[in-house]
C-alpha positions in Angstrom: 106.2 119.6 158.8 109.5 119.2 157.3 112.2 116.5 157.9 115.7 116.9 157.8 115.9 116.7 153.8 113.5 119.7 153.7 110.9 117.5 152.2 107.4 118.1 153.4 105.9 115.4 155.6 102.3 114.9 156.2 101.4 114.0 159.8 98.2 112.1 160.8 96.3 113.0 164.0 98.1 111.6 167.0 100.7 110.2 164.9 103.8 109.4 167.2 106.6 112.0 166.4 109.9 111.6 167.9 112.4 114.5 168.9 115.4 115.0 166.7 117.6 113.2 169.2 115.2 110.2 169.1 113.4 110.8 172.1 109.4 110.6 172.0 107.8 113.9 172.0 106.0 113.2 175.4 109.5 112.6 177.1 110.6 116.5 176.6 111.6 118.3 179.8 108.3 120.1 180.4 106.5 117.0 181.1 108.7 115.5 183.8 106.6 116.8 186.8 103.5 115.0 185.8 101.5 113.4 183.0 100.4 116.5 181.5 101.6 119.9 180.8 100.1 121.5 183.9 103.2 121.1 186.0 102.3 118.2 188.5 100.5 118.4 192.0 103.2 120.3 193.5 103.4 123.2 191.3 102.4 125.8 193.8 105.2 124.6 196.2 107.7 124.6 193.5 106.6 128.1 192.5 107.0 129.5 196.2 110.5 128.1 196.5 111.4 129.7 193.4 110.2 133.0 194.5 112.1 132.8 197.7 115.3 132.0 195.6 114.4 135.0 193.5 114.2 137.3 196.4 117.7 135.9 197.5 119.2 136.5 193.9 117.8 140.0 193.8 119.5 140.8 197.2 122.8 139.2 195.8 122.9 141.2 192.6 122.3 144.3 194.5 125.1 143.7 196.7 127.3 142.9 193.8 126.3 146.0 191.8 127.3 148.0 195.0 130.8 146.1 195.6 131.8 145.7 192.0 134.0 148.6 190.6 132.9 150.2 187.2 135.2 150.9 184.3 135.7 154.5 185.5 136.9 153.3 189.1 139.3 150.9 187.3 140.8 153.7 185.4 141.4 156.0 188.1 142.9 153.1 190.2 145.2 152.4 187.1 146.1 156.0 186.8 146.9 156.3 190.6 148.7 153.1 190.9 150.9 154.4 187.9 151.7 157.6 189.7 152.7 155.7 193.0 155.0 153.3 191.1 156.6 156.1 189.1 157.3 157.8 192.3 158.6 154.8 194.2 160.9 153.9 191.0 162.5 157.5 191.3 163.0 157.1 194.9 164.8 153.8 194.5 167.0 155.3 191.6 167.8 158.3 193.9 168.6 156.1 196.8 171.0 153.8 194.7 172.6 157.0 193.1 173.3 158.4 196.7 174.6 155.2 198.0 176.9 155.0 194.9 178.0 158.5 195.5 178.8 158.0 199.3 180.6 154.7 198.2 182.9 156.6 195.7 183.4 159.7 197.9 184.3 157.5 201.0 187.0 155.6 198.8 188.6 158.9 197.8 188.3 160.8 201.0 189.4 158.1 203.4 192.1 156.5 201.1 
């Protein structure tokens, strides 16, 4: 084994070794459910609960795949939106030009 200075360290059998953050090796996250690495007494119950959660996740992912738009969908929607905004802009410009024309003509025709 190598320490932080990349020097070789010889370990004796059953020597107490710490994690890099100072915790003893037995306190790692895999041993929190029992005294051994077997997962504790309620491991089967936990596995059943995880399997149930996995089924829910699989269903949720399938729904999301069905509902989420793809890149092609977004590009076609973007092009359609651009066409509609362009048409609306020209309608507004035409309406304003028509209103100005009516105002100018009404001044000269009725004065």
